[in-house]
N, C-alpha and C positions, 0 to 999 in steps of 0.2 A: 821497853816496849816499841808501846805507843810512838816513842820520840823518834826511835831507830826508823820506824818505819816512814817517819815525814823528813828522814835525813834522805841528798841525792846520793846515790850509787853511780860509779866510775866504773868502765870497761874498759880493760885494754886488750884490743886488736895487734896482731902480729899477722902481715900479707907478706907470702911469699910467693918471690916471682922465680916463673920459672925462666925467664932471660938474664943470664948472668954474663958477667967479663965481659958487657956491651959497651963500647965506647961513645965517650958526650960527643955528637959531633957541635962543631963551635957554630960563632952567631951568624957568622957571613955563610954557611955554606946556602947553598941553593939546592943543592939536590934531595932529594925524596929520599926520606929510610925506606928500605924496602920493610914492606908488611911479611914478618917470616909465617905468623902463624896463621893471618887471614887465608882462606882457601878463594879461589877464583873462580865469580860466577858465571855458568855459563850460558852462550849466546842462545841457545838453541829451546825453544820451549818446552816444559814437563810433558811428559806421557800424558797425564792424568787433565791438562792443560787442552788439546789433543783431542782426548774423548767428551769433554764438556763441550767444546765446539762439535764434533759430530751430531751428539744432542739438540744441541740449539737449532742447527740447519734440518734436521731431518724429526719432528715434533712426530710422537703420536697423537693417533684423532681418539679425544675422550668419549667413550661408550656409554651411553643412558639407557635406562630400561626405554622410555620414550622413544628413542633413537632406533632402536633396536626394535620398535612396535611400528613406526611408519615403513622402517625398512621392509619387514615383513607384510605389511599392508598392501604394499607396491604389488610385490609380489605375487598376493593373491585376490588383485583388486577386481580383475576378471573373470575370476574363478564363478561356476554357477553348477547348481544341482539340478537334476529336472522332478525329481519328487524326494521327498524325505519324510521321515517321521520324526512327529516333536517328543524331542526331548528337554524336560525343566532343566533349567540353568540359573545359578545364583551366584552372584562371583561380586565381592563390594567394587573392583574394578577389574573389569573384565578384560581379557585381553587372549589372543592365540592358544595361547599357550594352557591356559585354565582350560579349556573345553576337548571333550574325549571325540573321539573317533565321530560318533554318531553323533552329537550336539553339533560338530563343525558342520556336518553333511548339513543338517536342518538350518543353521546359519547361514549358510552361503544359497539355499534355495530359498527361505526365507528372506535376505539379503535382494533375491533376485524377483523375488515379487514386488515387494515394495519401489526396485524400479523402475516396476512395469504399472505403479498405478495402483495398486491394491496391496492391502493391511491386513494377512493373515493375525489371527490373532497369536501372540508369543509371549515371552517374558520379560522384566526388564530388562533383565541385564543383555541379551539380544540387541536391544535398541540401542542402551548405553555405547556400546561396541559400536552399532554402526554409524551411530554420532560423533565417538571420538575419531572415525576413518574418515568423516565428513570434515571435522574439526582441523584435520591434520592435512587437507587437502587430497584426500585419497577420495576417488567417487566422481569427480564435476574435472571441467575444463575451464567451464567460466564463473564465476565469483556467484553470478547471480543463480545461477542454476545448481550449486551450492545452498546457497541460499534460500531456494525455494524448496528441497530436499528435505533441510532443517524444517522447515515451517512445515511441511506437509506430514511429517514422520509426528512432530508436535500436536499436530491439528488432529491425526488420525486415533494418539495413542492418548493423549493426555484425561481424556474420560474416565479411564480402568487405572491410569497409574496419576494419580494425583504431583506425586515426588518431581515428575516432568517440570510442572511449573517453577518449582524451585532454581531447576538448573538450565532448561533451554531459552527461557527470556536472556538470562546473562552471557548463555553463550554465543545463542543467536546475535544479539545488540556488539558483540566483539567481535565477530564474523565480521558484521559488518562497518565497525572500525578500519580493521586491519588491510579491509579488502577498500575501501574506499567508497560503500556501496551509498547512496544515495534512495534510502527506504524508510516507511514509518514505521516509529518504534510504539505507535500507541498503541498497536495489539501489546505489545511486550508489558507496556507501562499498566494496561488493565488488567493484565493477569498475574503480574510479579510485583505486587505491592511494594515487595522489599526495594524493589530495584525504581523504584519512582521518581528518586529525588532529581538525582543528574539528566537522569532521562528524560522525565520529565521537563525540563529545560531546554533540551536538545530540541524535544519535538515541538514546543511550542515557538520557538525561537526558527524552525523550516519551515511551519506553516504558516504563522503570521508575515513571514516574508515573502515565500515562493508557493506558497500552494494552502492559501485559508480553504479552500474547500473541501482538504484535508481533515480540518480540526475534527478531533471527537469529543465527547462530552468529559470522558475522564481525567485525560490532559486539562481541558478547561476548570475543572474544578478546583486543581493547585493555584487556578486565578484567582479566585474569588473568595472574599470576605464572609461569604453568605453561605452557611451549611444546608443547600436544599435537599442533604438525604434525611433533615429533621422535618422537612416539610410536610402536611397531614396530604397537602396534594400529589408532590411527589411520592409517598408510602400508599398512594391509593392508585384513583386512576389516570393521574398526571403522569407516570412515571414515563411512560413509555414517550407521549407527546414529547416532554423534554429533554428526553435526552434524543430526541430527532431533530426537534428546531433549536433548541440553544446554541449548538453549533451552529448551523447555519444562521442565524441571526446576527453572530457574531462575527460571520464569514460576510456579510452584508454589510455592516457597519465599515468592517473594514475595506470595503471597496467604496463605499459612499466619503468615506473620509479619506481616501488615496484621491478620487474626481474634484472634491472640492477642495483640497487641502495641497493637492499632490504628492501627498508623502500617506505611508500606511500610519496603522497603531502603532508598532514597535518606530517609528521616524517620529511619529509624534509626540511620544513620551519614550525616550532613548533610558534602557537601564543601566545599570554602571558596564563598566568595562570587562571583559572576560575573565575568569579566572582560570589556570590550567590544573588540569586533576588529573591527577594519575590512575588512572586505571587497572588492574592487574589481567591477565590477559585468564579466561578459558579456567576458573579458579573448582577445585576437586574433579575436575577433568586428566587423561592419558594425554600429557600435550610436548609437545615437542619444543621446546623455546627456541632451540635453534632455527625456529622455521619464521616468525613471526617477536619474536623477544618476547623476555618476560613481564612487560607493561607496554600502556602507549598514554599520550599524555594526549587530552582532550580539552578544547576551550572552551569551558559554557559560561554563557551569560545568561545571568539571573533575572530573566524574562519577569519571574513572580513576584520583586523585588522591588519595581518598580510602582510606588504609591499611586500616582494618576491613573495608572494603566491597570492596576488591583481596582479602582475603585472605580474606574468605568466599565469592567467586567462580572464585577458584582453587581451594578444597577441595572444592568444589559439581565442579568439572571434576573431578577427580580422581576422587571417589566415584563420580561418573556413571559414569567408564570402569572403575572396579571393578566397579560393577554390572551393567555391559554384557558383562565380559569373562565373569562368570560367568554368564551368562541365553546369551552366545554357546560357551558352551564352551571359551573361552581359558584357554592357561595363564598364570598368576602372575598378580601384584597390584600396585598401588602401595604403597606402604609411608607411615606417619604422617598418613594421613586421618582428622581428629578432627572428629566435629561432634556437633550433638544429636541423644539417640537417638529423639527425636519425629522429629527431619528425615529421619535415616534411614531408622527404618519409613516413612514416609509417600513417600521416592524409591523405597523397593522394591517399596512396595505398587502405584506407578504404573506404576510399571517391566514390573513383572510381568503386569497389567491391560493394558498395553498390547502384549505379546508373546502373550497369548493371544486377544486380539483381531484381532491378524495371523494368527495360524493358523488360527484361525476363519474368515477372511475368505479365507485360500489354498485352506483345503479346500471352502468353497463350505455352503449350506443342504444338510443333510442329504436332505430331499425335493423334488423339483422337480414340480410338476405340470403338465402340458402341458394347458391350459384349452381349446384347441379339440378335443381328443380326448375331454373330458368331456364336453363339450356333445354330443359325436356320440355318444358312449355313454348319456345320458341318453335322446336322442332313440329311440335301440334299446332304450331299456328301458320307454319309452312304446310302443310298435308292440308289445315282445314282452305288456306286461301287457293291452293293447287284445285280441290274439289269444287270450290266455288267458281274458279275459272272455268272450270270443266263444262261445270252445270250451266253457267252463262252464255259460254259459246253455243251450248247445244240449243238453248233457247233463243240466241240471236238468231243461229239459222231457221229456227221454226217458226219464226216470228218474218224474218225475211223472204219465207217461202209461203206466209199466208199476207204478205204486205202490208202487216202494221208497224208502227215506227214506234221505235224506241224513247223512250224517255228520260231525263236525267234521273228522277228519282230511279231506276232501274238500272241507271250507270254506277248509282253511289252505293250499290247493296252491298259490296264487298267493303267498301270503307267502315259503314256501318256494323256491320258483323262483325268485323275485326276490333271494332272498338268497344263493341258493348261485351263482346267474349271475352278483351282482358281487364273489362274492367271488375267483370265477374269474379275471375281465376288470381286477380293480383294478390288480395289474401292469402290464396293458399301458397306463396313463395316467404310468408313470413313465419321465421322460425324460433324458438325460445332461444334468450341466449347463449344454452349449455350448449348452442350447436357446437361443432369443431372445425363445420367448415370457415372459408375464411369469409371477412367480411370482403361485402361488394357494395362501395358507394355509389348514390346517386349520380355522379355523373358519369359513369360507367352504363348506364340504361339510358339517361336523356342525355345528349351531348349537345344539346341546342345552345346557343348564345355561350360558348365554352369559352370564345377566343373576350369576347365583351365582359364578360365574370373576372377571367385571369387580367385582363388590363383595369381593372376597376379593383381587384387584389394586390395589384404591385402599385398602384398609386396613393392607395391608403396605407402603405406601409413607407414607416419615415428610413431616412438613411441608416441607421442604426441594425433595422430591424432587417431590411433590405440587406445589408452586409452581412447579419450573422445568418440569415437564411441561404444566402450563396454559399457560405464558409461552410457549415452543415452538411452541404452533400460531398464533399470531400474525404478523404480515409479519416485523419485527423481532427474531422469537425466538432465532437464533444473537447478537445481540450482546448482548439482555436474560439469557438464559441465563449468558453470560460474565461478565457484570456479578453475577449475582445468586452464581455460584460462586464469585469474587473476594471479594464481600463475607462468604462463610462461609467462606474459607479454603481452598478448594478450588478443582477445575481444571473445566471442562463437560465435559472428555473422561471424568474421573472420576463424573461426577454423572450424563453418559449411559447410563456402562457400568453403573452403580448399578441407572439405575430397567430398563435390557434385562436385565441376570438376574434382576430379580423379575420382569419379563414371559415369559422362558423356563419358571423355574420353575412358573407358576403359568396364564400361556395359551399357550405352548408356542411361541412365536415372539419375535423381536424388535417390539420396538412402534417405535423408532428406528433409519432405516437411511439412509445417506447423507445425514446429519443434516435428514432429514425424517421426519414419521409418517405413517404409510401413511392411505390415504382411508378405506378401510375401517375404521379402529379411531377415527378423529374422532369420527363420533355416540356412540359409546360413552363418549370422554373426557369430554365436552361434559356428560354425567349424573353423573359420579361427582364 
C-alpha cells in the first residue's frame, strides 16, 4: 500500500467544445475571426457607478455628540433667568440634555450672575458645563475675554472644588495655545504641578527673553540645582522674603548682563534647539475637535537644561538667601557661593534699598496734615485779621483825634499776633497716621523758593533719571520705565528709589508714591 501511494497518478481529461463544424482559416487570412460567444461591452456606465458618483458629490456631514453640544450651546448663548431655585446637579460629562427643567433654569440664572462678576455657590457640574461652553467658543467674542472668564471661574471656585486644579490649568493653557495668546503661564505652573514640565520651560523662555519682571519663584525653581524647600531659613522666617526677592534678583542680573554684554542670559548661555511637542487639546472635556483640531505642535526650548545657566541661577538662589539671612538677622551662611563682585555689589545694594523702603512704608510719613482742620484754621485766621484791622482803625482814629503819633511798633501788631497765633495752633493740625484724609505736603503750605528748589532738583537728576521721570507721566509710564531700566542695566524699582532719594533731599517729599506722581508735582515737572 505504501508503495502505491508513492507512485504517480495520471488523469485523463476530455474537453467538449460547443463550437462544432467551424472551418480552420488559412494562414494568410487577415480577417479576424468573429467572436460568436463573447457579448459586446456596453459603452454606457452602469447604474451602480452612477449612484456612487452621486454619493461622492454630496457627502453627508458626520454629526458627533460634541458637535451637537456646540450647536445647542450657540442657540442658548443669550438665554438668561431673572431668578431661580438652586437644584443639585451631578453629571460626569454634563450637557444640556442631562439637566431637568428646574436645573436648566438655575444654570442660566447662575451663568448670567457669573458673567456679571458674581459667583454664587453652585455644584461642580454646572461649573464644568459653563467651562465647556467657553472652550468651544461660546460666550465670548474676543479670545482674551474667554481667557479672562476661564481664569476668573477658576479663581472663584478652586477653594471649594479642588478638582478644578486638575483640569482648568491644562484647559486654559490649551486655550491660550489655539488662540495664540501671549499670557503668563506661571499661575498654571504653580497650581498644576502635573503640567509643570513643558509649561515651565515655555514660561521661562517667555520671561527671560521678553518679560523678566514677570518671573516667579515657582518657575525659577525648575532652573536651580539647590533645593531651597529644604532650607531651614526658607521653612522658617525667610519664606516670604525669598519668594519675593529671588525673581527680582534674577531679573536684575538679566538686565545687568544685557547692559554689560549686549545680550540677555538666554543669549549668553544658549540652550539646545527647540523640540516639537504634540499637545492634545482639552483632554477629558466635551470638546468639538472640528473647531481647533485634535492636537497642536508646540516648539519647546529646554531652557532648564543649559548647564551654565543652571549654575548661575543656582548661585543666585544661594547668594540671595545669604543676603536675606544677613538683613533679617538670621545666623549662619551658605558656603561656596561665588559670583562676580559687580553682581554681588548690585544685589546687596538692591536688597538694602528694598528693605529700607519697606521700613519707611511701615513707619509712614513723618507728618500728616489734616486738610480740613487747616482750612478751618485759615478761616479763623481771616476772622482774627479782620477784627484786628477794625480795632486798629478805631485806635488810629482816636489817636488822630488826640494828636498822638503812631509808632512802628503799633503798626507791626498784626504781623506779630498772627505769627504767634499760627505757632500756637500749628500742632493742632497734626493728626495720627490712621487719618483717612489725604496727605498735604509742606510745599502746599509754604511755597517760598519753589522755583529754586525745582531747579536744584532738575540739576541733580541724571539724564536717565530725568528721562524716566518724564516717561512716568505718560499713560504707559510703568511699562516704559521698565523697558528703560532694563536697557540701562538696572531695575525700575532702583531707578524710582534713586529719584525719590533726590526728591527727599531737595523737595522734602517723595515725588513718586504708589507708582504714581502726585498731581501737585506734575505742573512743575512739565517745566523742568
